[in-house]
C-alpha positions in Angstrom: 69.3 85.0 112.1 72.4 83.6 113.9 73.9 82.4 110.7 72.7 85.5 108.7 74.3 87.8 111.3 77.7 86.1 110.9 77.4 86.0 107.0 76.8 89.7 106.9 79.7 90.1 109.2 82.1 88.2 107.0 81.0 89.8 103.9 81.6 93.4 105.5 85.0 92.5 106.6 85.9 91.0 103.2 84.9 94.2 101.6 86.9 96.2 104.2 90.2 94.2 103.1 89.8 95.3 99.5 89.4 98.8 100.4 91.4 101.5 98.8 91.3 105.2 99.6 91.3 107.6 96.7 91.0 111.4 96.4 87.8 112.9 95.2 87.0 116.5 93.9 87.5 118.0 97.4 91.1 117.8 97.2 93.8 119.3 99.7 94.4 123.2 99.1 98.1 122.7 99.3 100.1 119.6 99.4 103.5 121.2 100.0 102.6 122.8 103.4 105.6 123.6 105.4 105.7 124.1 109.2 107.3 127.3 110.5 107.8 128.9 113.8 105.1 131.7 113.4 105.8 134.7 115.5 103.5 137.8 116.0 100.8 135.7 114.2 97.3 137.0 114.1 93.8 135.7 114.6 90.8 135.2 112.6 87.4 134.6 114.1 83.7 135.2 113.3 80.4 133.4 112.9 78.6 131.6 110.5 74.7 132.5 110.5 71.6 131.6 108.7 69.8 134.0 106.4 66.2 133.5 105.5 63.5 131.0 106.4 64.7 127.7 107.8 64.0 124.8 105.8 61.5 122.0 106.8 61.4 118.4 106.6 65.0 117.8 107.4 64.1 114.6 109.7 63.6 111.1 108.6 61.5 108.0 109.7 63.1 105.4 112.2 62.8 102.1 110.3 64.8 99.8 112.4 65.9 99.2 115.9 63.6 101.9 117.4 64.5 100.7 121.1 68.1 101.8 120.4 67.6 104.5 117.8 64.5 106.1 119.3 64.0 105.4 122.8 61.7 108.7 123.1 59.3 106.9 120.4 59.0 110.1 118.4 59.1 107.7 115.3 61.7 110.1 113.4 65.2 111.5 113.7 67.1 114.8 112.6 69.2 114.2 109.8 71.6 116.8 111.4 72.3 118.5 108.1 71.3 121.8 109.0 71.8 122.7 112.9 70.7 126.4 113.6 71.0 127.9 117.1 68.5 130.0 118.2 70.1 133.3 117.5 70.9 131.9 113.9 74.5 130.5 114.4 75.0 127.4 112.0 77.1 124.6 113.7 79.1 122.1 111.6 80.3 124.5 109.0 84.1 124.1 108.1 85.8 127.3 107.8 89.5 127.3 106.5 92.3 129.3 104.5 92.7 128.2 101.1 95.8 129.7 99.8 98.2 129.2 103.1 101.8 127.7 102.2 103.4 127.9 105.6 102.6 128.5 108.8 102.2 126.6 112.7 102.2 122.6 112.9 98.9 120.7 113.4 97.1 121.5 116.6 94.0 119.7 116.0 92.4 119.1 119.5 92.0 115.5 119.0 95.3 113.9 119.0 93.5 110.5 118.4 90.3 111.5 116.5 87.5 109.3 117.9 84.1 108.6 115.9 81.1 107.2 117.8 78.1 105.6 116.6 75.5 106.2 119.4 71.8 105.8 119.1 72.1 105.3 115.5 74.0 108.6 114.7 77.6 109.7 114.2 79.2 111.9 117.1 80.7 114.1 116.0 78.6 114.8 112.8 81.5 116.8 111.0 84.9 116.5 112.0 88.6 117.2 111.1 91.3 114.5 110.8 94.8 115.4 109.9 96.2 113.4 106.8 98.2 110.3 107.3 96.7 109.8 111.1 94.4 107.1 112.0 90.8 107.8 112.7 89.6 105.6 115.8 86.1 104.2 115.4 83.8 102.3 117.7 79.8 101.8 118.4 78.0 102.3 121.6 74.9 100.7 120.2 73.9 97.2 120.8 73.5 96.4 117.2 74.9 95.9 114.0 76.3 99.2 112.4 78.5 99.2 109.2 80.5 102.5 108.4 80.6 102.8 104.6 83.2 105.4 103.6 83.2 107.2 100.1 85.9 109.9 98.8 89.3 110.5 100.0 89.1 107.2 101.9 86.9 104.1 101.0 86.1 101.5 103.9 83.2 99.1 104.9 83.6 98.3 108.3 81.4 96.2 110.5 80.8 96.9 114.2 79.2 93.8 115.7 80.5 94.6 119.4 79.7 97.5 121.7 82.3 99.8 122.3 85.3 98.0 120.6 87.5 100.4 118.7 88.8 99.9 115.4 91.3 102.1 113.6 91.8 103.0 110.0 94.6 105.4 108.6 93.2 108.3 106.4 96.1 109.0 104.0 94.6 111.2 101.2 93.5 114.6 102.2 90.0 115.4 101.2 86.3 114.8 101.7 84.9 111.5 103.1 81.4 110.9 103.5 80.0 108.3 105.9 76.8 106.1 105.9 75.7 103.2 107.4 74.9 99.9 105.5 73.5 98.1 108.7 69.9 99.4 107.5 70.2 102.6 109.4 69.7 104.6 106.3 69.6 108.2 108.1 72.8 108.0 109.4 75.3 110.4 107.9 78.5 112.3 108.6 81.4 114.3 107.0 85.0 113.8 107.8 87.6 116.3 106.2 91.1 114.8 106.0 93.4 118.0 106.3 96.8 119.2 105.2 97.4 122.0 107.5 95.8 123.2 110.8 93.9 126.4 109.6 90.8 124.5 109.5 87.7 124.9 112.2 84.3 123.6 112.9 81.8 126.0 113.8 80.5 125.3 117.4 76.7 125.1 118.3 76.4 128.7 117.9 78.2 129.4 114.8 81.6 130.5 115.9 84.9 129.6 114.9 88.4 130.8 115.4 91.7 130.4 113.7 95.0 131.4 115.5 98.6 132.1 114.9 97.9 132.8 111.4 100.9 134.4 109.7 100.6 138.0 108.4 99.2 138.3 105.0 96.2 138.3 102.6 94.4 135.0 102.5 91.2 133.5 101.0 88.9 132.2 103.6 86.2 129.7 102.7 83.1 128.5 104.8 82.1 124.9 103.6 78.7 123.6 104.4 77.7 119.9 103.4 74.3 121.2 102.3 70.8 120.4 103.9 68.5 119.4 100.9 67.2 116.0 100.1 67.2 115.4 96.6 65.7 112.3 96.3 65.9 108.4 97.7 68.2 105.7 96.5 67.8 101.9 97.0 70.3 100.2 99.3 71.2 97.1 100.9 70.7 96.0 104.7 73.7 93.8 105.1 72.1 92.2 107.9 68.6 91.4 106.9 69.4 91.1 103.1 66.4 93.6 102.4 66.2 96.4 100.1 66.0 99.9 101.9 65.4 103.5 100.9 68.3 105.8 101.7 67.9 109.5 101.5 70.1 111.4 99.0 71.5 114.8 99.9 72.0 117.9 97.7 75.8 118.9 97.0 77.8 120.9 99.5 77.8 124.7 99.4 80.7 127.2 99.9 81.2 130.9 100.6 84.6 132.6 99.9 85.8 135.9 101.1 89.3 137.6 101.5 90.8 138.4 104.8 93.8 140.5 105.6 95.9 139.5 108.7 98.3 141.7 110.6 100.7 140.6 113.3 99.3 140.3 116.8 95.7 141.5 116.1 92.3 139.7 115.3 90.4 139.8 112.2 86.7 139.1 112.0 85.1 137.3 109.1 81.3 136.5 109.3 79.4 134.6 107.0 75.6 134.6 106.1 74.5 131.7 104.4 71.2 130.7 103.2 69.0 129.0 100.4 70.0 131.9 98.0 
């Protein structure tokens, strides 16, 4: 087992050395965004709420490392694809302005975005990272995780040591999907690499806010990663060399609205999302 573990780590390191980033269908809305001093800017705030019956069967059986991944011995984990609060708010929805070409500088809360692998899940599940910045990554779990990225960045990074931080640049704007190649097939997360600061991720109650928006007419979009399971895909555990079944998710969903922003005032834009 020792030699198999070392082999798996070596394979992952070689793959990561040859990884190259590329843009996918979720491209930056504008590559010529200009930072200006915003005076008398407005605010856009609102909620994203679920409409209709809540989907079921959004969990997955724990098939590896139950002592680490499932200490309560529930034998399954929530895939976290759809998180709805008691009052219907939908967390982890990205709300952003599509047709903005100038405005404030980046003010993303995390100056050094950090992704953790904890109890065989990604924290946070959905995150924003400014383009051309480094993403810090670590694992809090005493098992081998391997982050596999697809989309606007492609990396395959092993994490054999607890709490050891690795960093990689995210140079292309767009969507990056994450999964684990270490056999924890239920692990999934999404990263938006962004070109401007007018993005927000809804909180646990579905709330969001965009501040210091220059007055004007905008198109605002709510983006959700999607919650359905379309099927399963044969995958490969780099440590055990066994084939495992990974869930395949349905495509992301989007909802668009128009909003007029006036100087010094707040505009409310609420979204209602659901199966239909």
